[in-house]
TORBANU-621169 format. One line per 10 residues: number of its first residue (from 1); for each residue x, y, z of C-alpha. Coordinates in nm, 3 decimals. Layout:
N
NUM	X Y Z; ...
REM end
This chain:
466
1	0.014 0.010 0.011; 0.290 0.226 0.091; 0.465 0.146 -0.246; 0.135 0.230 -0.429; 0.078 0.564 -0.269; 0.430 0.660 -0.358; 0.385 0.579 -0.710; 0.060 0.782 -0.720; 0.251 1.072 -0.589; 0.525 1.028 -0.841
11	0.275 1.020 -1.121; 0.084 1.342 -1.002; 0.406 1.517 -0.956; 0.517 1.439 -1.318; 0.192 1.501 -1.444; 0.228 1.855 -1.300; 0.547 1.901 -1.495; 0.379 1.774 -1.822; 0.105 1.998 -1.789; 0.323 2.278 -1.762
21	0.513 2.170 -2.074; 0.197 2.130 -2.263; 0.081 2.475 -2.182; 0.444 2.631 -2.267; 0.399 2.457 -2.594; 0.076 2.598 -2.673; 0.142 2.972 -2.586; 0.499 2.954 -2.765; 0.309 2.795 -3.073; 0.048 3.107 -3.061
31	0.326 3.332 -3.059; 0.513 3.170 -3.342; 0.171 3.186 -3.568; 0.128 3.539 -3.497; 0.511 3.679 -3.529; 0.597 3.480 -3.861; 0.503 3.492 -4.244; 0.521 3.233 -4.531; 0.298 2.959 -4.349; 0.157 2.726 -4.574
41	-0.196 2.748 -4.397; -0.205 2.977 -4.090; -0.557 2.901 -4.010; -0.490 2.547 -3.996; -0.195 2.568 -3.777; -0.420 2.817 -3.535; -0.703 2.526 -3.552; -0.453 2.244 -3.458; -0.303 2.465 -3.189; -0.655 2.528 -3.037
51	-0.700 2.141 -3.060; -0.374 2.099 -2.839; -0.509 2.386 -2.604; -0.849 2.185 -2.562; -0.640 1.878 -2.478; -0.383 2.063 -2.241; -0.706 2.211 -2.061; -0.848 1.852 -2.041; -0.512 1.725 -1.913; -0.521 2.015 -1.616
61	-0.869 1.938 -1.528; -0.766 1.542 -1.451; -0.451 1.669 -1.275; -0.650 1.906 -1.031; -0.871 1.614 -0.979; -0.575 1.374 -0.862; -0.568 1.182 -1.176; -0.392 1.126 -1.488; -0.556 1.157 -1.844; -0.510 0.837 -2.033
71	-0.299 0.699 -1.779; -0.360 0.334 -1.905; -0.283 0.436 -2.271; 0.060 0.619 -2.279; 0.126 0.476 -2.628; -0.172 0.595 -2.781; -0.108 0.932 -2.638; 0.224 0.919 -2.793; 0.104 0.815 -3.138; -0.179 1.078 -3.133
81	0.128 1.357 -3.045; 0.338 1.216 -3.330; 0.058 1.270 -3.584; -0.028 1.599 -3.412; 0.307 1.739 -3.450; 0.339 1.633 -3.795; 0.037 1.798 -3.920; 0.173 2.113 -3.750; 0.503 2.127 -3.926; 0.316 2.009 -4.266
91	0.082 2.334 -4.252; 0.349 2.552 -4.121; 0.684 2.549 -4.337; 0.771 2.173 -4.325; 1.070 2.003 -4.186; 1.251 2.335 -4.113; 0.939 2.448 -3.892; 1.013 2.529 -3.528; 0.708 2.308 -3.432; 0.940 2.008 -3.502
101	1.110 2.080 -3.151; 0.762 1.968 -3.050; 0.899 1.608 -3.077; 1.171 1.690 -2.807; 0.892 1.810 -2.558; 0.655 1.497 -2.602; 0.983 1.283 -2.566; 1.050 1.480 -2.231; 0.677 1.440 -2.100; 0.692 1.073 -2.208
111	1.004 0.982 -2.028; 0.894 1.167 -1.708; 0.590 1.008 -1.675; 0.628 0.647 -1.810; 0.881 0.393 -1.809; 1.215 0.382 -2.054; 1.033 0.139 -2.268; 0.748 0.376 -2.331; 0.987 0.668 -2.393; 1.168 0.451 -2.660
121	0.855 0.353 -2.833; 0.746 0.734 -2.849; 1.105 0.785 -3.020; 1.006 0.535 -3.284; 0.637 0.680 -3.347; 0.833 1.033 -3.386; 1.073 0.884 -3.601; 0.818 0.757 -3.826; 0.624 1.071 -3.814; 0.897 1.262 -3.920
131	1.029 1.058 -4.202; 0.679 1.016 -4.323; 0.669 1.407 -4.326; 0.966 1.402 -4.503; 0.829 1.167 -4.773; 0.499 1.340 -4.816; 0.677 1.697 -4.872; 0.923 1.530 -5.110; 0.607 1.430 -5.307; 0.468 1.761 -5.330
141	0.779 1.898 -5.475; 0.929 2.038 -5.154; 1.290 2.036 -5.117; 1.388 1.754 -4.873; 1.655 1.780 -4.631; 1.739 1.477 -4.454; 1.623 1.527 -4.088; 1.918 1.288 -3.938; 2.017 1.534 -3.714; 1.669 1.586 -3.584
151	1.635 1.220 -3.521; 1.994 1.214 -3.381; 1.883 1.482 -3.112; 1.558 1.319 -3.034; 1.754 0.971 -2.947; 1.983 1.172 -2.722; 1.712 1.358 -2.546; 1.520 1.038 -2.506; 1.832 0.869 -2.356; 1.902 1.154 -2.119
161	1.537 1.208 -2.006; 1.451 0.864 -1.963; 1.769 0.782 -1.754; 1.713 1.099 -1.545; 1.372 1.011 -1.482; 1.458 0.651 -1.383; 1.724 0.797 -1.144; 1.463 1.036 -1.003; 1.228 0.739 -0.954; 1.447 0.508 -0.802
171	1.561 0.791 -0.570; 1.188 0.845 -0.491; 1.128 0.477 -0.420; 1.441 0.442 -0.183; 1.310 0.732 -0.004; 0.974 0.581 0.021; 1.135 0.246 0.168; 1.359 0.451 0.399; 1.044 0.657 0.517; 0.859 0.327 0.584
181	1.144 0.185 0.791; 1.160 0.534 0.975; 0.777 0.511 1.020; 0.797 0.125 1.168; 1.109 0.217 1.372; 0.911 0.518 1.505; 0.595 0.311 1.597; 0.836 0.032 1.744; 0.980 0.310 1.983; 0.656 0.437 2.081
191	0.537 0.098 2.146; 0.831 0.019 2.349; 0.796 0.360 2.536; 0.425 0.282 2.615; 0.539 -0.076 2.752; 0.790 0.097 2.963; 0.578 0.356 3.082; 0.298 0.097 3.165; 0.579 -0.112 3.351; 0.681 0.208 3.535
201	0.309 0.292 3.635; 0.238 -0.062 3.726; 0.559 -0.038 3.964; 0.480 0.308 4.107; 0.116 0.158 4.176; 0.252 -0.154 4.374; 0.509 0.059 4.542; 0.217 0.305 4.672; 0.010 -0.029 4.771; 0.308 -0.167 4.962
211	0.396 0.185 5.143; 0.020 0.196 5.250; 0.030 -0.184 5.362; 0.340 -0.111 5.552; 0.228 0.208 5.708; -0.090 0.020 5.827; 0.114 -0.257 5.949; 0.298 -0.006 6.178; 0.002 0.136 6.279; -0.145 -0.191 6.385
221	0.187 -0.297 6.577; 0.160 0.033 6.761; -0.197 -0.020 6.863; -0.133 -0.401 6.955; 0.171 -0.279 7.184; -0.020 -0.006 7.353; -0.320 -0.231 7.422; -0.123 -0.522 7.519; 0.036 -0.375 7.834; -0.274 -0.279 8.003
231	-0.457 -0.579 7.873; -0.174 -0.796 8.058; -0.237 -0.575 8.369; -0.618 -0.631 8.358; -0.566 -1.014 8.286; -0.346 -1.049 8.596; -0.622 -0.858 8.804; -0.888 -1.092 8.717; -0.680 -1.404 8.804; -0.595 -1.257 9.115
241	-0.954 -1.196 9.202; -1.042 -1.555 9.113; -0.799 -1.689 9.318; -0.925 -1.548 9.616; -1.266 -1.763 9.603; -1.523 -1.505 9.542; -1.888 -1.578 9.562; -2.096 -1.734 9.286; -2.219 -1.438 9.129; -1.870 -1.247 9.127
251	-1.694 -1.597 9.017; -1.938 -1.591 8.700; -1.863 -1.215 8.627; -1.488 -1.280 8.665; -1.525 -1.565 8.425; -1.702 -1.378 8.174; -1.441 -1.092 8.203; -1.153 -1.334 8.145; -1.310 -1.461 7.835; -1.354 -1.116 7.702
261	-0.994 -1.035 7.774; -0.914 -1.347 7.589; -1.083 -1.234 7.284; -0.920 -0.917 7.286; -0.573 -1.085 7.336; -0.653 -1.294 7.021; -0.720 -0.971 6.850; -0.398 -0.835 6.967; -0.186 -1.162 6.829; -0.366 -1.131 6.497
271	-0.264 -0.749 6.468; 0.076 -0.853 6.549; 0.090 -1.116 6.295; -0.087 -0.891 6.045; 0.182 -0.622 6.106; 0.493 -0.849 6.052; 0.704 -0.754 5.755; 0.583 -0.944 5.453; 0.777 -1.224 5.313; 0.891 -1.251 4.958
281	0.997 -1.605 5.007; 0.868 -1.830 4.730; 0.736 -2.155 4.888; 0.465 -2.434 4.873; 0.135 -2.269 4.995; -0.194 -2.460 5.114; -0.506 -2.275 4.979; -0.716 -2.367 5.283; -0.456 -2.154 5.518; -0.436 -1.874 5.286
291	-0.803 -1.815 5.276; -0.831 -1.898 5.662; -0.570 -1.598 5.747; -0.713 -1.361 5.485; -1.091 -1.421 5.639; -0.935 -1.378 5.987; -0.826 -1.021 5.875; -1.138 -0.961 5.689; -1.372 -1.003 5.994; -1.245 -0.672 6.147
301	-1.394 -0.472 5.856; -1.657 -0.303 5.961; -1.911 -0.408 5.706; -1.841 -0.791 5.741; -2.081 -0.840 6.052; -2.388 -0.747 5.788; -2.261 -1.027 5.555; -2.256 -1.404 5.544; -1.936 -1.562 5.411; -1.916 -1.913 5.329
311	-1.634 -2.116 5.217; -1.565 -2.454 5.043; -1.229 -2.533 5.037; -1.138 -2.891 5.019; -0.855 -2.962 5.264; -0.676 -3.227 5.025; -0.623 -2.975 4.739; -0.301 -2.982 4.618; -0.038 -2.702 4.720; 0.087 -2.452 4.467
321	0.390 -2.244 4.448; 0.342 -1.888 4.535; 0.455 -1.593 4.793; 0.204 -1.675 5.101; 0.180 -1.302 5.197; 0.126 -1.214 4.841; -0.138 -1.483 4.799; -0.307 -1.358 5.112; -0.320 -1.016 5.018; -0.496 -1.123 4.649
331	-0.764 -1.316 4.862; -0.791 -1.062 5.102; -0.865 -0.781 4.821; -1.106 -1.008 4.657; -1.306 -1.078 4.955; -1.328 -0.709 5.074; -1.415 -0.612 4.707; -1.707 -0.895 4.741; -1.853 -0.754 5.074; -1.828 -0.364 4.943
341	-2.019 -0.510 4.635; -2.286 -0.698 4.819; -2.591 -0.566 5.007; -2.647 -0.580 5.390; -2.750 -0.947 5.468; -2.562 -1.038 5.130; -2.364 -1.357 5.082; -1.997 -1.409 4.984; -1.894 -1.746 4.865; -1.540 -1.887 4.828
351	-1.505 -2.226 4.678; -1.195 -2.392 4.526; -1.136 -2.692 4.283; -0.872 -2.818 4.042; -0.941 -2.781 3.686; -0.707 -2.942 3.454; -0.343 -2.764 3.529; -0.503 -2.493 3.757; -0.584 -2.457 4.104; -0.903 -2.246 4.096
361	-1.029 -1.997 4.379; -1.366 -1.849 4.322; -1.483 -1.543 4.490; -1.874 -1.482 4.447; -2.098 -1.213 4.556; -2.445 -1.144 4.521; -2.414 -0.766 4.479; -2.483 -0.537 4.189; -2.246 -0.661 3.939; -1.991 -0.465 3.743
371	-2.109 -0.225 3.485; -2.033 -0.252 3.120; -1.868 0.065 3.058; -1.621 0.003 3.376; -1.511 -0.360 3.246; -1.249 -0.218 3.019; -1.089 -0.026 3.300; -1.137 -0.263 3.582; -0.747 -0.367 3.618; -0.624 -0.035 3.551
381	-0.434 0.103 3.846; -0.606 0.401 4.057; -0.949 0.286 3.872; -1.216 0.248 4.148; -1.578 0.313 4.172; -1.559 0.309 4.547; -1.550 0.654 4.732; -1.308 0.530 4.986; -1.106 0.293 4.746; -0.777 0.362 4.615
391	-0.801 0.163 4.284; -0.492 -0.103 4.346; -0.666 -0.402 4.472; -0.722 -0.562 4.167; -0.431 -0.426 3.971; -0.183 -0.547 4.238; -0.373 -0.874 4.272; -0.343 -0.969 3.889; 0.036 -0.834 3.924; 0.073 -1.080 4.203
401	-0.078 -1.359 4.003; 0.097 -1.304 3.672; 0.442 -1.321 3.869; 0.383 -1.702 3.938; 0.226 -1.738 3.596; -0.139 -1.738 3.747; -0.448 -1.544 3.608; -0.741 -1.327 3.745; -1.043 -1.292 3.552; -1.409 -1.265 3.619
411	-1.779 -1.291 3.500; -2.060 -1.059 3.593; -2.400 -0.948 3.502; -2.543 -0.623 3.597; -2.790 -0.681 3.916; -2.658 -1.048 3.933; -2.317 -1.017 4.104; -1.993 -1.104 4.037; -1.743 -1.384 4.054; -1.374 -1.345 4.034
421	-1.169 -1.662 3.958; -0.799 -1.687 4.078; -0.605 -1.932 3.884; -0.266 -2.072 4.007; -0.082 -2.324 3.798; -0.021 -2.643 3.960; 0.334 -2.674 3.840; 0.546 -2.689 4.155; 0.851 -2.497 3.963; 0.678 -2.181 3.874
431	0.903 -1.934 3.768; 1.205 -2.188 3.753; 1.250 -2.169 4.131; 1.287 -2.466 4.358; 1.024 -2.469 4.617; 1.069 -2.604 4.987; 0.919 -2.962 5.058; 0.548 -2.976 5.162; 0.520 -2.946 5.537; 0.267 -3.202 5.717
441	-0.091 -3.109 5.713; -0.183 -2.948 6.032; -0.412 -3.172 6.235; -0.698 -2.867 6.253; -0.694 -2.878 5.873; -0.722 -3.261 5.867; -1.029 -3.232 6.096; -1.208 -2.988 5.896; -1.535 -3.089 5.705; -1.503 -2.783 5.481
451	-1.558 -3.016 5.166; -1.908 -3.115 5.290; -2.027 -2.814 5.470; -1.974 -2.439 5.404; -1.833 -2.259 5.723; -2.004 -1.916 5.806; -1.773 -1.656 5.936; -1.942 -1.410 6.185; -1.802 -1.180 6.437; -1.870 -1.292 6.808
461	-2.106 -1.033 6.976; -2.125 -1.135 7.351; -2.281 -0.867 7.583; -2.157 -0.817 7.935; -2.425 -0.806 8.199; -2.402 -0.624 8.521
REM end
C-alpha cells in the first residue's frame, strides 16, 4: 500500500510538470503563428493549436482532481502526439518548421511520466512521423533535407530524459522505503515507550500499595503494643481475684471478663501477625490456610458483620508455588471487594477446585455486578468506583498472580453479582525456582469438614451484663 501511494505521488508530480510543458508549447505555438509569415496554412495551424490547447485544458482538469488523463494508454498518447506534430509542421513551413522541436517536448513528457520502454516506443513513433512527413513533402515537390540531425537529437534527448527520470524514480522509491522503515521504527519506539511507561506506572502503583500496607502494619503494631500492656495488667487482676474464692455471682462475672480479655488478646495477636514484615520467599502454599488467614483479617472490616461469608475449600487440594503473604493479599482484596459490592445481609462465597493444570479459587458475591462501561478499566491502576477505594486492589492482585504465571479473571452480570477467579498453575517449579518440601497437614486442617459443609464467618458479639 505504501509503494502504491508513493507511485501515485510520483505520477501526480510528473503530471504537474507535463501539464506545464504542454501549456508552454501551446503559448509558444500561438506566438510563432502570430509573429511569422510564409506559413503554408496559418488557419490550419491555429486550428491544431486550439485542439492542443483543449487537450492541455483537459489534462489540467484531470490533474487538479488527482488523476492522470489516459493513464493506462501511454502509447496511444504518444501516437496521437506524433500525428499532431507532423500536421503542425506540414501546415507550417515543413521540415524546417520550429514546431518540429515539439517532438523533444513530447519525448521529455513521455520519459517523465512513463518507464523507459514507453519513451523509446515514443521515439520510434516520432521517427516514423518525421520520416513520413519528409516523404510527403518530397511528393509535393518541396525540397527535402534529410532529417538525420533531428532524429539524432531526439534519440539523445530520449536517453538523457529517461535515464534522469529513472534515477529520480529510483531515488523516490528508496526514499519511500526509508520513510517506511523510519515510520516502523518510530512505531516500535512508541510501543516500547508505552510498554516501559505502563511497567513504570505498574511499579509505582505497587510501591504505593506496599507503602500503604507497611504504614498500616506499623499502625497496627503500635496499637497492639499500646493495648497489650494494659491488657496484661487487667488479665493479671482478674486471675488474682479469681484465686481469692469469690462468691458465685462474682466468680461468674470474673469468668465472663476473662473470656472477653482472651478475645482481646487473640485480636492483638492477629494484629501483631498482620503487622509483621511481608515475606517474599516463594514456597509451597496450602490454599485453605491462605483463605483462613485472609478471612481472619477480613472479619475486622466494619461491613463484614452484615454479610454471610461461606467457604468450600477442600483440605486435600494440592499445594501451589507462590508467596504466601502475596497470595493472602490477593484473597483479602477479593473478599473485601465482594463485601463492598454486596448489600446488607448479602452472601459472599469462596470455593476452590482443580481444573486441569490449574488450582482455581472463586470469590462470588450477590451484589450489583460490574457496569459494562467499567469492565475495560477494571484492572487499570487507580481506577475505582468506591468513594473510599484506592483503585489498586485488583491491579496489584493481577500483578501478583502474573508473577507466578497465574491468572485473574471474572464474570459478571449487572444486578446478578460477580465472580472472580484466581487461577494458579499446579506446576511446583513456577518461575524456575525450587520450592521447599511440603510440610505435614496441620491437625486442625485435617479435621475440617469444609468439603462437606460451608463454614459461616461471623463476629462474636457477647454482651457483658452487670
